[in-house]
N, C-alpha and C positions, 0 to 999 in steps of 0.2 A: 321393508327391504331397505330403508335407509337406517343406517346404523347411528344416525345423529338425529333421527327423528325426535321430536318433543310433541305429545299428544296431551290434549286435554277432554277427559270423558266425563259422562254424566250420568248420575242413575237413572235417569229419564231415558237415555238413547244405549245406554251400553247396560247389559242385564247383569247383575251380581253372579248368576249361574253361568255366564259365558267361560269357556275355556280356551284362552288365548295359546295358540301355538306357532306363531311366526315369531320371526327374530325380535327379540325384547327392544322396544324404543330406548332412547337414551334417558328419557325423563317422561313421567306421566304426571299430570296435574287433573286431581279428581274433584269437581264442583259438587253442588249439593242441590242439583237441580230438582229432584223429588221434593225437597223442601220448599224450593221456590214456589212450585205449584201446587202449595198445601191445600189451598182452596178446593181443587177437583179431589184430593183425597185428606179427608180429614183425619184418618186413622194414622196419617204419617207424623212421627214425633222426629225432634231432632236427634234423639237415641238412633231412633231406626234409620234415620239418614245417614249418620256417621257410621253404623253397623253397615249399611250397604257401600258406601265409600272404603272402609276399609276391606270388606270383602273382595271388592273390585281390586283393590291394591296388591292382594295377594297372587293375582296371577301376574304380576310384573315383579318377581323378586330381584331381577339384576338391574331394575331401572331406579333411578332416583325418582322419589314419590312426594308429591305435593297434596295435601288435603285442605279443602277450602271450608269454612265454617258455615253455618246456617244464617246467611243474609236473608231479609225479608224485603221483596220487592214494593217500591211505593206504589199503591193501588190509587187509581182517579177518585174515586168514591170514599177513600181512606184518608185521614189526618196523618200527614206525613211524619207528625211527631211519634206517633204510635209505631211507624214503620222502624223509625231510627231507635226509638227504646227497645223494641224487639231485637232489632239487629244487635245492638251494644250488649244486651243480657245475653244472648245466643253466644256472642264472641267470648265473653267471659266466661262462659260455661264451657265453650269447647277448649279454651286455652288451658283450662284444669282437668282435661281428660286424658288419661294415658294413651301415647301413639306409640307404635314401634320403634325401636331406635334408628335414627336416622331419617325418619320421615320429616318434613318440613311442614309449616303450619301457615296457612294464608288465611287473614280474614278480610272480608269483602265489604266494600262501601258502596250504598246506595243512597242517592239524593237527588232532590231535583232542582237545587239551585245551588251557585259557587259556595254561599255561605254555609248552607246545609253540608256539602260535601266537606268542606274545612272542617267543620264540628265535628262530623263522623269519623273522618280519618285523623284527627287528632287524638280523639278517644281510643280507635283502635290501635294506634301507635304504642299507647302507654300501656297496653296488655303484652307488648313485646312479641309480637309473630314475627316469622322470618320475612313475610312478604304481606304486603297489602294489594288486594284487587281492586280495580275502579269498576263498576259496573254501570249497566244503563248508557254506555257512551255509544254504541250502536243505534239505539232509540233517540238518542239526542242528537245524532248527525242526522237522522231523517227529520226531525220536526223542529229542532231549535239549533241549527247549525253553528249561529254566533256565538252561543252560549258555552260551546264545546270547549273553547280554548280556555276560558274561565274556569271551568270544571277543573281540567287537568292542572292548570296552574294553582288551584287552590289545594287540590289534592297533593300536589308537590310539595309545596309550602307547609302543609299539615304535617306530612309523613317524616320530615327530618331526615334520617339516615336511613330509614326503614325503606327498603326496595319498593317498587310499584310495578304492578302487572295491570295493563290494560286489557278488558276483557271484550273481545268481539269487534275489532276495529283492523280495517285495511286501507282504508281511504287515503290518497297520497296526502293530502296536506293534514291529515291527522296524525300521520306516521310522522311526517316533519315536525309537527308540533310534539310529539312523544320524545323523539330524537333531542329535540332543542331542550326540552325540560329533563332529559336524564332518565326517562322512565324504563325502568330495568327489563322488561318484556312484554310481549303482546301476543293475541291469539285470534284468529278468526276461521270462521266456515266458509268464507266468501269464494275462496278458490274452488272448492267442491262443488257447491251450489253452482257456479258458474259451469263447473264441467257438465253436470246432471242436466242443466238446461240448455245445453249447445255453446256454450260461451267460452272464450280462453282468454287469460291474462297474461302480459308481456311486464317485465321488469326493467326498472332503470331506463326510461321514466316508467311509472306505473301506469298500465294501460289496460282497458278491457273492450272486447271485441266480439261479434256473432258473425259467423259465416254466412255469406248470402244464401238465402235457400232452408237455414235452420229454421225450426220452427221453435218458439219458446214459449211457455206460460207464464214466465216472468214477466213483470209490467216494464215499460219502456223507462229508463232512468234519465233525469234531468241532468245528470252530471256529464261533463265534457267526455269524461272516460266512462260513459255508460253503456248499456246494451245496444244503444242504436247504433253506435259506430259498428261499420260492417267490412268484412274482409272477402275478398275473392278467392284468396289462398293463403296459406300461412307465411308469417314474416319469418326472415332467417333466425334460426335460434339453435342453440347447442345442447338442450335437454336431451335425454336419451331416446325419448320416442322421435323428435325430430331429426337425430343422428342417422335413426334407422330409416323413417319414411313419414316426413310431415304430413301427407295426404291423411295419414290415420286419424288426425285431429278433426276432419271434416265429417267423420262416420257419424251416422245418426242411430247405429247400433249399439249394443252393450260394449263391444270393443272399441268403439269412438270413445263412448263416455269413459271408458278405463284410460285411456291414452289421454284425454283432456284431463283426468284427476292427476296422473303423474306429471304432465307438462305444467299444470297450474301449480302443483304443490312445489316442484322445482322453482318457478318463477316468483312463488310466494316467498321462499326462503331466501333467493337472491336479493329481493326486494327489502326484505326487513333485515338479513343478516350480512348482505353483501357478499363478495366473492371470497371465498378462503378455503381452508383445507377439507370441508363438508363436500366440496363438488368433487374431489377425488374418487368417491364412492360410486359416483353417477358415471364417471368415465372409464371405470374398470370394466375388464372383459365378463366377470362373472355378474354383474348387476346388468348389463347390457343383455347376456342371457337369460336372466329372470325377467326381464321386460319383454324380451321377444317370446319366451314361453308363454307368459300371461296374457300378451296380446292377442297371440295365436289360439290360445285356448278357449278364450270368452268369444269366440265367433261361432263355435257350435256347441259350446255347452249349454244343455238346458236349465241348468241352476244358475247360471251366470247372472240373473238379475235379482237375485237374492243377496 
């Protein structure tokens, strides 16, 4: 529904046999998730991963497409040097593969320490990708938060003029650090997970809340902006859902989840991109009509949960 939507898809969560029929997003980034979990699927090769990515990309002929290379996640039981070596070998192979005209290439760095991150990004930048992704930040934010800014700074210094994309982050102080270092873009599923588990986010400043009475299977967060923060009613908001009826956010049925998804997506964009021309679509009568139809139809549709 959002003409300026930017989506990140993965072969592990979006089938290469899917038939996309909605309005095309402005940009689609496709990572190699199937390869990341290669330990669970030993038959998966980097060639098969790339084939699946390109098959998915064919569903979006009118969108800007970015394809990521087969980076290797550091494993606790494995030597980090072997993961780095495999990541760099795969990146060199990826940069030599033919891609359709207009497709952008992203190599992705995985590392455990700032020194490793600097080394990996330095090498990846020499291959000449359009973009370098910084992986592992979400896990690092949970486990070694003080190390996070050093990892970001190491990647920025090593990348030079190559733009950086931060994978899987939304936390307020992380976004502030990304902006301060000039990181080009970022992505996160936090807004949707919050919506599914009964929570809402608000932007400027970034906050997360759970309505009193909502049940959530998500653990309580130690962050000040975490899930333990409670609301008895929605805060003032200009998103298309709240302009219609903010009480829809408090529902526990599928309609409530869809309402929170739309609301949270709007606030995530507002937090990351700031106010701008993209908001005009959300204020249009046509967009409001689509929202109203979606939220009214999900209340009684037997297939809505899919």
